[in-house]
N, CA, C and O atoms as CSV, one atom per row, in Angstrom:
chain,resi,resn,atom,element,x,y,z
A,1,MET,N,N,0.975,-1.226,0.035
A,1,MET,CA,C,-0.031,-0.059,-0.250
A,1,MET,C,C,0.924,1.294,0.002
A,1,MET,O,O,0.706,2.266,-0.722
A,2,LYS,N,N,1.849,1.367,0.891
A,2,LYS,CA,C,2.851,2.273,0.851
A,2,LYS,C,C,3.616,2.807,-0.350
A,2,LYS,O,O,3.995,3.966,-0.524
A,3,ARG,N,N,3.801,1.580,-1.282
A,3,ARG,CA,C,4.783,1.778,-2.403
A,3,ARG,C,C,3.486,2.447,-3.649
A,3,ARG,O,O,3.880,3.191,-4.548
A,4,ILE,N,N,2.235,2.133,-3.559
A,4,ILE,CA,C,1.305,2.443,-4.295
A,4,ILE,C,C,0.761,4.091,-3.945
A,4,ILE,O,O,0.248,4.840,-4.777
A,5,LEU,N,N,0.957,4.335,-2.860
A,5,LEU,CA,C,0.716,5.831,-2.472
A,5,LEU,C,C,2.134,6.515,-2.974
A,5,LEU,O,O,1.981,7.574,-3.582
A,6,GLN,N,N,3.460,6.065,-2.808
A,6,GLN,CA,C,4.438,6.828,-3.415
A,6,GLN,C,C,4.520,6.723,-4.768
A,6,GLN,O,O,5.382,7.307,-5.425
A,7,LEU,N,N,3.688,6.023,-5.226
A,7,LEU,CA,C,3.944,6.048,-6.490
A,7,LEU,C,C,2.828,7.027,-7.456
A,7,LEU,O,O,3.060,7.449,-8.588
A,8,LEU,N,N,1.832,7.195,-6.816
A,8,LEU,CA,C,0.873,8.045,-6.915
A,8,LEU,C,C,1.199,9.415,-6.618
A,8,LEU,O,O,0.836,10.268,-7.428
A,9,ALA,N,N,1.787,9.738,-5.648
A,9,ALA,CA,C,2.284,10.986,-5.170
A,9,ALA,C,C,3.537,11.502,-6.192
A,9,ALA,O,O,3.706,12.666,-6.556
A,10,THR,N,N,4.310,10.414,-6.535
A,10,THR,CA,C,5.698,10.745,-7.341
A,10,THR,C,C,4.778,11.202,-8.690
A,10,THR,O,O,5.242,12.210,-9.223
A,11,ARG,N,N,3.876,10.799,-9.179
A,11,ARG,CA,C,3.430,10.668,-10.545
A,11,ARG,C,C,2.550,12.301,-10.534
A,11,ARG,O,O,2.317,12.938,-11.561
A,12,TRP,N,N,2.186,12.716,-9.214
A,12,TRP,CA,C,1.221,13.713,-9.344
A,12,TRP,C,C,2.125,14.963,-9.140
A,12,TRP,O,O,1.814,16.054,-9.618
A,13,LEU,N,N,3.471,14.725,-8.272
A,13,LEU,CA,C,4.296,15.866,-8.405
A,13,LEU,C,C,5.224,16.112,-9.635
A,13,LEU,O,O,5.629,17.227,-9.963
A,14,ALA,N,N,5.541,14.837,-10.340
A,14,ALA,CA,C,6.140,14.948,-11.419
A,14,ALA,C,C,5.461,15.655,-12.652
A,14,ALA,O,O,6.126,15.608,-13.687
A,15,ARG,N,N,4.088,16.388,-12.724
A,15,ARG,CA,C,3.569,16.748,-13.616
A,15,ARG,C,C,4.219,18.102,-13.690
A,15,ARG,O,O,4.121,18.571,-14.824
A,16,THR,N,N,4.851,18.875,-12.842
A,16,THR,CA,C,5.649,20.255,-12.935
A,16,THR,C,C,7.120,20.310,-12.607
A,16,THR,O,O,7.725,19.639,-11.770
A,17,PRO,N,N,7.558,21.191,-13.383
A,17,PRO,CA,C,9.191,21.274,-12.787
A,17,PRO,C,C,9.652,21.105,-11.497
A,17,PRO,O,O,10.626,20.498,-11.052
A,18,MET,N,N,8.449,21.995,-10.785
A,18,MET,CA,C,8.929,22.413,-9.234
A,18,MET,C,C,8.547,20.907,-8.581
A,18,MET,O,O,9.292,20.451,-7.713
A,19,GLY,N,N,7.411,20.182,-9.006
A,19,GLY,CA,C,7.050,18.743,-8.287
A,19,GLY,C,C,8.306,17.896,-8.691
A,19,GLY,O,O,8.522,16.918,-7.975
A,20,LEU,N,N,9.196,18.135,-9.772
A,20,LEU,CA,C,10.485,17.237,-9.995
A,20,LEU,C,C,11.351,17.565,-9.082
A,20,LEU,O,O,11.950,16.651,-8.514
A,21,VAL,N,N,11.606,18.857,-8.748
A,21,VAL,CA,C,12.446,19.037,-7.995
A,21,VAL,C,C,12.330,18.526,-6.682
A,21,VAL,O,O,13.336,18.127,-6.096
A,22,VAL,N,N,10.865,18.486,-5.991
A,22,VAL,CA,C,10.603,17.905,-4.583
A,22,VAL,C,C,10.858,16.578,-4.825
A,22,VAL,O,O,11.561,16.042,-3.968
A,23,VAL,N,N,10.432,15.769,-5.897
A,23,VAL,CA,C,10.859,14.453,-6.039
A,23,VAL,C,C,12.136,14.231,-5.751
A,23,VAL,O,O,12.508,13.562,-4.788
A,24,ALA,N,N,12.993,14.867,-6.704
A,24,ALA,CA,C,14.655,14.630,-6.570
A,24,ALA,C,C,15.087,14.791,-5.205
A,24,ALA,O,O,15.706,13.884,-4.649
A,25,VAL,N,N,14.833,15.786,-4.665
A,25,VAL,CA,C,15.288,16.250,-3.233
A,25,VAL,C,C,14.751,14.833,-2.128
A,25,VAL,O,O,15.447,14.337,-1.243
A,26,GLY,N,N,13.738,14.535,-2.403
A,26,GLY,CA,C,13.120,13.583,-1.317
A,26,GLY,C,C,13.917,12.141,-1.905
A,26,GLY,O,O,14.257,11.329,-1.044
A,27,TRP,N,N,14.205,11.833,-3.314
A,27,TRP,CA,C,15.067,10.591,-3.177
A,27,TRP,C,C,16.366,10.602,-2.838
A,27,TRP,O,O,16.841,9.525,-2.477
A,28,TRP,N,N,17.213,11.757,-2.870
A,28,TRP,CA,C,18.223,12.050,-2.392
A,28,TRP,C,C,18.305,12.120,-0.867
A,28,TRP,O,O,19.334,11.765,-0.291
A,29,LEU,N,N,17.417,12.495,-0.318
A,29,LEU,CA,C,17.312,12.468,1.242
A,29,LEU,C,C,17.235,10.861,1.456
A,29,LEU,O,O,18.074,10.316,2.172
A,30,ALA,N,N,16.262,10.151,0.853
A,30,ALA,CA,C,15.975,8.824,1.271
A,30,ALA,C,C,17.197,8.016,0.968
A,30,ALA,O,O,17.325,7.055,1.727
A,31,ARG,N,N,18.073,8.141,0.114
A,31,ARG,CA,C,19.355,7.788,-0.470
A,31,ARG,C,C,20.233,7.692,0.399
A,31,ARG,O,O,20.868,6.662,0.625
A,32,ARG,N,N,20.407,9.123,1.179
A,32,ARG,CA,C,21.434,9.394,1.869
A,32,ARG,C,C,20.984,8.471,3.407
A,32,ARG,O,O,21.789,7.873,4.120
A,33,ARG,N,N,19.736,8.560,3.594
A,33,ARG,CA,C,19.658,7.858,4.778
A,33,ARG,C,C,19.402,6.326,5.017
A,33,ARG,O,O,19.191,5.810,6.115
A,34,ARG,N,N,19.457,5.691,3.806
A,34,ARG,CA,C,19.575,4.036,3.712
A,34,ARG,C,C,21.128,4.038,3.891
A,34,ARG,O,O,21.616,3.309,4.755
A,35,ALA,N,N,21.984,4.884,3.052
A,35,ALA,CA,C,23.371,4.534,3.078
A,35,ALA,C,C,23.573,4.671,4.421
A,35,ALA,O,O,24.260,3.763,4.888
A,36,GLY,N,N,23.134,5.669,5.365
A,36,GLY,CA,C,23.871,5.629,6.721
A,36,GLY,C,C,23.376,4.508,7.597
A,36,GLY,O,O,24.001,4.346,8.645
A,37,ARG,N,N,22.457,3.781,7.373
A,37,ARG,CA,C,21.961,2.466,8.135
A,37,ARG,C,C,23.053,1.508,8.152
A,37,ARG,O,O,23.714,1.278,7.139
A,38,PRO,N,N,23.308,0.830,9.490
A,38,PRO,CA,C,24.241,-0.390,9.453
A,38,PRO,C,C,23.334,-1.425,8.844
A,38,PRO,O,O,22.113,-1.402,8.687
A,39,GLY,N,N,24.356,-2.463,8.496
A,39,GLY,CA,C,23.674,-3.778,8.083
A,39,GLY,C,C,23.125,-3.714,6.644
A,39,GLY,O,O,22.753,-4.737,6.069
A,40,GLU,N,N,23.078,-2.440,6.047
A,40,GLU,CA,C,22.535,-2.516,4.658
A,40,GLU,C,C,23.568,-2.933,3.635
A,40,GLU,O,O,24.741,-2.562,3.618
A,41,ARG,N,N,22.935,-3.807,2.729
A,41,ARG,CA,C,23.812,-4.541,1.715
A,41,ARG,C,C,24.229,-3.540,0.744
A,41,ARG,O,O,23.408,-3.149,-0.086
A,42,LYS,N,N,25.930,-2.887,0.765
A,42,LYS,CA,C,26.040,-2.133,-0.246
A,42,LYS,C,C,26.529,-2.745,-1.672
A,42,LYS,O,O,27.183,-3.781,-1.787
A,43,VAL,N,N,26.191,-2.103,-2.491
A,43,VAL,CA,C,26.467,-2.788,-3.908
A,43,VAL,C,C,27.870,-2.622,-4.264
A,43,VAL,O,O,28.288,-1.470,-4.152
A,44,GLY,N,N,28.749,-3.564,-4.692
A,44,GLY,CA,C,30.025,-3.337,-4.951
A,44,GLY,C,C,30.608,-3.459,-6.189
A,44,GLY,O,O,29.932,-2.936,-7.076
A,45,ARG,N,N,31.695,-4.003,-6.576
A,45,ARG,CA,C,32.052,-4.104,-7.972
A,45,ARG,C,C,31.362,-5.591,-8.422
A,45,ARG,O,O,31.250,-6.433,-7.531
A,46,PRO,N,N,30.971,-5.875,-9.584
A,46,PRO,CA,C,30.552,-7.202,-10.018
A,46,PRO,C,C,31.455,-8.261,-9.555
A,46,PRO,O,O,32.679,-8.203,-9.675
A,47,GLY,N,N,30.776,-9.276,-8.995
A,47,GLY,CA,C,31.503,-10.303,-8.669
A,47,GLY,C,C,31.985,-10.233,-7.280
A,47,GLY,O,O,32.305,-11.170,-6.548
A,48,GLU,N,N,31.985,-9.196,-7.079
A,48,GLU,CA,C,32.654,-8.946,-5.520
A,48,GLU,C,C,31.723,-9.872,-4.421
A,48,GLU,O,O,30.504,-9.745,-4.535
A,49,ARG,N,N,32.182,-10.698,-3.475
A,49,ARG,CA,C,31.629,-11.424,-2.507
A,49,ARG,C,C,31.714,-10.537,-1.064
A,49,ARG,O,O,32.769,-10.159,-0.556
A,50,ARG,N,N,30.608,-10.341,-0.626
A,50,ARG,CA,C,30.554,-9.455,0.791
A,50,ARG,C,C,31.166,-10.539,1.835
A,50,ARG,O,O,32.086,-10.153,2.556
A,51,ASP,N,N,30.653,-12.016,1.966
A,51,ASP,CA,C,31.042,-12.702,3.014
A,51,ASP,C,C,32.370,-13.318,2.971
A,51,ASP,O,O,32.643,-14.226,3.757
A,52,VAL,N,N,33.228,-12.885,2.099
A,52,VAL,CA,C,34.601,-13.384,1.932
A,52,VAL,C,C,35.277,-12.982,3.221
A,52,VAL,O,O,35.449,-11.766,3.308
A,53,LEU,N,N,35.672,-13.645,4.168
A,53,LEU,CA,C,36.641,-13.094,5.177
A,53,LEU,C,C,38.038,-12.239,4.619
A,53,LEU,O,O,38.742,-12.572,3.666
A,54,ARG,N,N,38.186,-11.244,5.357
A,54,ARG,CA,C,39.015,-10.089,4.807
A,54,ARG,C,C,40.499,-10.392,5.546
A,54,ARG,O,O,41.601,-10.327,5.003
A,55,HIS,N,N,40.287,-10.643,6.545
A,55,HIS,CA,C,42.008,-11.305,7.189
A,55,HIS,C,C,41.997,-12.541,7.557
A,55,HIS,O,O,41.061,-13.166,8.054
A,56,PRO,N,N,43.159,-12.933,7.284
A,56,PRO,CA,C,43.151,-14.496,7.626
A,56,PRO,C,C,43.223,-14.803,9.180
A,56,PRO,O,O,43.783,-14.003,9.930
A,57,GLY,N,N,42.736,-15.799,9.583
A,57,GLY,CA,C,42.246,-16.174,10.718
A,57,GLY,C,C,41.142,-15.202,11.647
A,57,GLY,O,O,41.252,-14.982,12.853
A,58,ARG,N,N,40.292,-14.801,10.933
A,58,ARG,CA,C,39.554,-14.138,11.813
A,58,ARG,C,C,38.195,-14.677,10.981
A,58,ARG,O,O,37.958,-14.791,9.778
A,59,LYS,N,N,37.421,-14.953,12.185
A,59,LYS,CA,C,36.041,-15.776,11.771
A,59,LYS,C,C,34.960,-14.900,11.738
A,59,LYS,O,O,34.939,-13.964,12.537
A,60,SER,N,N,33.938,-15.082,10.829
A,60,SER,CA,C,32.619,-14.405,10.835
A,60,SER,C,C,31.639,-14.559,11.717
A,60,SER,O,O,31.520,-15.680,12.211
A,61,GLY,N,N,30.983,-13.806,12.006
A,61,GLY,CA,C,29.971,-14.137,13.145
A,61,GLY,C,C,28.970,-14.843,12.377
A,61,GLY,O,O,28.440,-15.719,13.061
A,62,ASN,N,N,28.565,-14.777,11.303
A,62,ASN,CA,C,27.583,-15.550,10.526
A,62,ASN,C,C,28.332,-17.310,10.392
A,62,ASN,O,O,29.450,-17.650,10.006
A,63,PRO,N,N,27.159,-18.136,10.893
A,63,PRO,CA,C,27.696,-19.460,10.605
A,63,PRO,C,C,27.144,-20.026,9.435
A,63,PRO,O,O,27.382,-21.227,9.302
A,64,TYR,N,N,26.306,-19.356,8.331
A,64,TYR,CA,C,26.299,-19.754,7.067
A,64,TYR,C,C,27.368,-18.941,5.955
A,64,TYR,O,O,27.300,-19.011,4.728
A,65,ALA,N,N,28.287,-18.217,6.702
A,65,ALA,CA,C,29.090,-17.676,5.782
A,65,ALA,C,C,30.185,-18.493,4.611
A,65,ALA,O,O,30.556,-19.580,5.053
A,66,TRP,N,N,30.561,-18.267,3.685
A,66,TRP,CA,C,31.077,-19.052,2.711
A,66,TRP,C,C,32.660,-19.190,3.359
A,66,TRP,O,O,33.353,-18.181,3.494
A,67,GLN,N,N,33.114,-20.445,3.713
A,67,GLN,CA,C,34.295,-20.651,4.153
A,67,GLN,C,C,35.243,-21.175,3.356
A,67,GLN,O,O,36.250,-21.579,3.936
A,68,GLY,N,N,35.199,-21.281,2.161
A,68,GLY,CA,C,35.830,-21.732,1.179
A,68,GLY,C,C,35.821,-23.039,0.880
A,68,GLY,O,O,34.937,-23.605,1.522
A,69,PRO,N,N,36.514,-23.869,0.078
A,69,PRO,CA,C,36.609,-25.244,-0.371
A,69,PRO,C,C,36.328,-25.971,1.078
A,69,PRO,O,O,36.293,-25.317,2.121
A,70,SER,N,N,36.149,-27.260,1.034
A,70,SER,CA,C,36.230,-28.112,2.031
A,70,SER,C,C,37.495,-28.670,2.076
A,70,SER,O,O,38.207,-28.865,1.091
A,71,SER,N,N,37.859,-29.007,3.594
A,71,SER,CA,C,39.280,-29.651,3.868
A,71,SER,C,C,39.183,-31.076,3.324
A,71,SER,O,O,40.240,-31.603,2.974
A,72,ARG,N,N,38.285,-31.617,3.234
A,72,ARG,CA,C,37.893,-32.917,3.276
A,72,ARG,C,C,37.551,-33.574,1.816
A,72,ARG,O,O,36.926,-34.613,1.598
A,73,ASN,N,N,38.155,-32.646,0.857
A,73,ASN,CA,C,38.177,-32.967,-0.529
A,73,ASN,C,C,36.715,-33.694,-0.903
A,73,ASN,O,O,36.680,-34.642,-1.688
A,74,ARG,N,N,35.787,-33.279,-0.410
A,74,ARG,CA,C,34.372,-33.712,-0.850
A,74,ARG,C,C,33.845,-33.186,-2.111
A,74,ARG,O,O,34.070,-32.013,-2.410
A,75,LYS,N,N,33.084,-34.040,-2.964
A,75,LYS,CA,C,32.697,-33.561,-4.082
A,75,LYS,C,C,31.276,-33.260,-4.143
A,75,LYS,O,O,30.787,-32.793,-5.171
């Protein structure tokens, strides 16, 4: 419901140049707010893995994080 109302408000505002400015400022503020939240997934380079351990010997707190190939040579 919220998305539908946002869409309708955006379409209504986008009819005038001043409305487009309001939509752009709202989009920019929402983007800044989302970027400041901890835990948000940031889009990096294509193919970059977020769950790869960065420093040797440090374990991730996520039990489902990718740990690399199995040491038992399982297939």
